[in-house]
KEVODO-325757 format. One line per field, with one value per residue (C-alpha): x, z negated, y; chain; residue number from 0; residue in three letters. Coordinates in Angstrom, 1 decimal. Example, Ala and Ser with C-alpha at 12.3 -4.5 7.8 and 13.67 -1.06 7.14 Angstrom:
<rs>
px = [12.3; 13.7]
pz = [-7.8; -7.1]
py = [-4.5; -1.1]
gufi = [A; A]
pagu = [0; 1]
lolo = [ALA; SER]
</rs>
This chain:
<rs>
px = [19.9; 19.5; 15.7; 15.1; 17.1; 15.0; 11.9; 13.3; 13.1; 9.7; 7.3; 5.2; 2.1; 2.2; -0.6; -3.2; -5.2; -2.7; -1.6; -5.2; -6.0; -3.0; -3.9; -7.4; -6.1; -3.8; -6.7; -8.8; -5.9; -5.2; -8.8; -9.2; -12.4; -13.9; -16.8; -18.1; -18.6; -20.3; -22.6; -23.5; -24.3; -26.5; -28.3; -29.2; -31.0; -34.4; -35.6; -37.2; -35.1; -33.3; -29.6; -26.3; -23.7; -20.1; -18.6; -15.8; -16.6; -13.9; -11.2; -13.4; -15.3; -18.9; -21.7; -25.3; -28.4; -31.4; -33.8; -32.4; -34.5; -32.7; -30.1; -28.3; -25.3; -22.8; -24.6; -27.3; -29.5; -30.0; -32.7; -31.7; -28.0; -26.5; -23.5; -21.2; -20.6; -16.8; -17.0; -18.8; -16.7; -19.6; -23.3; -25.7; -29.4; -30.5; -33.0; -36.0; -37.5; -41.3; -42.9; -46.1; -49.0]
pz = [33.8; 33.4; 34.1; 31.3; 28.9; 29.8; 28.8; 25.3; 24.9; 26.5; 24.3; 22.0; 20.0; 17.0; 15.3; 18.0; 17.5; 15.1; 17.6; 18.4; 14.7; 14.1; 17.0; 15.6; 12.2; 13.9; 15.9; 12.7; 10.9; 13.8; 14.2; 10.5; 10.5; 7.0; 5.7; 4.0; 7.3; 8.8; 5.8; 6.1; 9.8; 9.0; 6.2; 8.7; 11.0; 10.0; 10.2; 13.5; 15.4; 18.6; 18.0; 19.9; 17.8; 18.6; 16.3; 16.0; 16.2; 16.5; 17.7; 20.3; 20.4; 21.2; 22.0; 21.2; 21.8; 19.8; 17.0; 13.5; 11.5; 8.1; 6.2; 3.2; 1.2; 3.2; 6.4; 8.9; 11.2; 14.7; 16.6; 15.4; 14.9; 11.4; 11.5; 8.5; 7.7; 7.7; 11.3; 12.7; 14.8; 15.7; 15.4; 16.8; 17.4; 21.0; 22.0; 24.0; 26.8; 26.9; 30.2; 30.6; 32.2]
py = [-28.6; -24.8; -25.0; -27.6; -25.4; -22.4; -24.3; -24.5; -20.8; -20.1; -18.1; -20.2; -19.0; -21.4; -19.5; -19.0; -15.8; -14.3; -11.7; -10.8; -10.4; -8.2; -6.1; -5.7; -4.7; -2.2; -0.7; -0.4; 1.4; 3.7; 4.7; 5.2; 3.2; 3.4; 1.4; 4.5; 6.2; 3.2; 2.8; 6.5; 6.1; 3.0; 4.9; 7.6; 5.1; 3.8; 0.2; -0.8; 1.8; 0.8; 0.8; 0.1; -1.7; -2.3; -5.0; -7.5; -11.2; -14.0; -11.6; -10.0; -6.7; -7.2; -4.7; -5.3; -3.2; -4.2; -3.4; -2.8; -5.3; -5.3; -3.2; -4.7; -3.5; -5.7; -6.6; -5.6; -7.6; -6.3; -8.3; -11.8; -11.2; -10.8; -8.4; -7.8; -4.1; -4.6; -5.9; -2.9; -0.5; 1.8; 2.1; 4.6; 5.1; 4.7; 7.3; 5.9; 7.8; 7.9; 8.4; 10.5; 8.7]
gufi = [A; A; A; A; A; A; A; A; A; A; A; A; A; A; A; A; A; A; A; A; A; A; A; A; A; A; A; A; A; A; A; A; A; A; A; A; A; A; A; A; A; A; A; A; A; A; A; A; A; A; A; A; A; A; A; A; A; A; A; A; A; A; A; A; A; A; A; A; A; A; A; A; A; A; A; A; A; A; A; A; A; A; A; A; A; A; A; A; A; A; A; A; A; A; A; A; A; A; A; A; A]
pagu = [0; 1; 2; 3; 4; 5; 6; 7; 8; 9; 10; 11; 12; 13; 14; 15; 16; 17; 18; 19; 20; 21; 22; 23; 24; 25; 26; 27; 28; 29; 30; 31; 32; 33; 34; 35; 36; 37; 38; 39; 40; 41; 42; 43; 44; 45; 46; 47; 48; 49; 50; 51; 52; 53; 54; 55; 56; 57; 58; 59; 60; 61; 62; 63; 64; 65; 66; 67; 68; 69; 70; 71; 72; 73; 74; 75; 76; 77; 78; 79; 80; 81; 82; 83; 84; 85; 86; 87; 88; 89; 90; 91; 92; 93; 94; 95; 96; 97; 98; 99; 100]
lolo = [MET; GLN; SER; SER; ARG; ALA; LYS; LEU; PHE; MET; PRO; PHE; ASP; ALA; MET; LYS; GLY; LEU; SER; SER; ALA; LEU; LYS; ARG; GLU; GLU; GLU; LEU; HIS; GLU; LYS; GLY; ILE; ASN; ASN; TYR; ASP; ILE; LYS; LYS; ASP; ILE; ASN; ASN; ILE; SER; ILE; ASN; SER; LYS; VAL; GLU; VAL; SER; TYR; TYR; TYR; GLU; PHE; GLU; THR; LEU; GLU; LEU; ILE; GLY; ILE; LEU; ARG; GLU; LYS; LYS; ASN; ASN; TYR; ILE; ILE; VAL; SER; ASN; THR; LYS; ILE; ASN; ILE; GLU; ASP; ILE; ASP; ASN; ILE; LYS; LYS; VAL; GLU; THR; ILE; LYS; PHE; LEU; GLN]
</rs>
């Protein structure tokens, strides 16, 4: 009887993904991530540069290395992936090494 009663009080996540979303918002707040800083970083990178982007997508942090194809006010396109500015955690230009022949 006691084991069936214990099942009544087991944790239940009625709103799947809510805890992940709250955690993301807390991380953003703690880091002090500001869209102004991200936009400034993007403005310092020229089109067709190789970049590394860390961004949030569906409650996960993803990393992408590719060519910056397009810059708009509220999004960028890296290779064939459209990324909203507000979802970007970090972006930096990747230096390429050229070998002498």
